[in-house]
C-alpha positions, 0 to 999 in steps of 0.5 A: 388311744390318742385324746387330742385334749392331751399333749401326747398319745396315751397309753391304757392298761389292764387292771392288773397294772392299776392293782400293782401301783404303790401310789395309789390308796386301796379306796382310789383303786376301787373307784377307779375299778368300779363298773358302778355308775361313777355318778351315783358314786358322786352324789353320795360324796356332797352336792353334785353337778356337771359343768358341761365345757364341749359338746359337738362334732370333734374337728376329725370330720372325716370320722364323725365323731361327736364329743362331749366334755364336762367337769362333774363337780361334788360341793362346787369342786372339779373331782373328774374330767369326762369325755364321751367320743361316740360315732356318728352312726350311734349318736341317733340310735341310742335310746336317749338323745344324747346332744340333748344332756346339757348338764345332766349327768350321762351315767343316769342314762347309760346304768338305766338301759339294759340294752347299753353294756359296759364292756372294757375298762383300762386305765392310764397315769399322766403327769398334771403338767399334761392335763388337758388345756380345756381343764382350768387349773386356778383352784388346784393344789399341787399335792397330787403331782399324777392324774389317774384315768380310766377308759370305759367301754360301753356297746349298744347294738354291736357299736362301741363308745367310749367314756374317759374319765380322769380323777383331778385333784379334788377327787385324789385328795378326797378319796385318799383323806 
């Protein structure tokens, strides 16, 4: 699966890859493998807010993909970079208007509509130097050389869409704490 914000295609793995990974502590693995609402988990850690980075159509007009990039922050620090990618055919069919979420968390919508089902979860790991340029690095430390991410596939009315979540320094540091 390729995310254009990264400098190369990412390799995605099953949870067996994550379970065997020795660089992650148990709590990090549990958070990455959780199928629960990440929004709720983050809210339990402190003051939560969403910073909207981009929302709109991708440059790949041919395929009609609508994209939303956000930072999920706890106590004013970015913990998660998240990207949602929806096919044009699904954008108007969802039971909520995703284009009007702004700084509201998507997770609150996804997990409050039982018709939306999570169908697949996969994982990736990239060197921090390859993180998206859209993410400012001025407030990050360099304690963690890798960024762990997951791709969550959801289905609504037999159409799939994806939410990609990358655990940034602040999340990794807090989960190891």
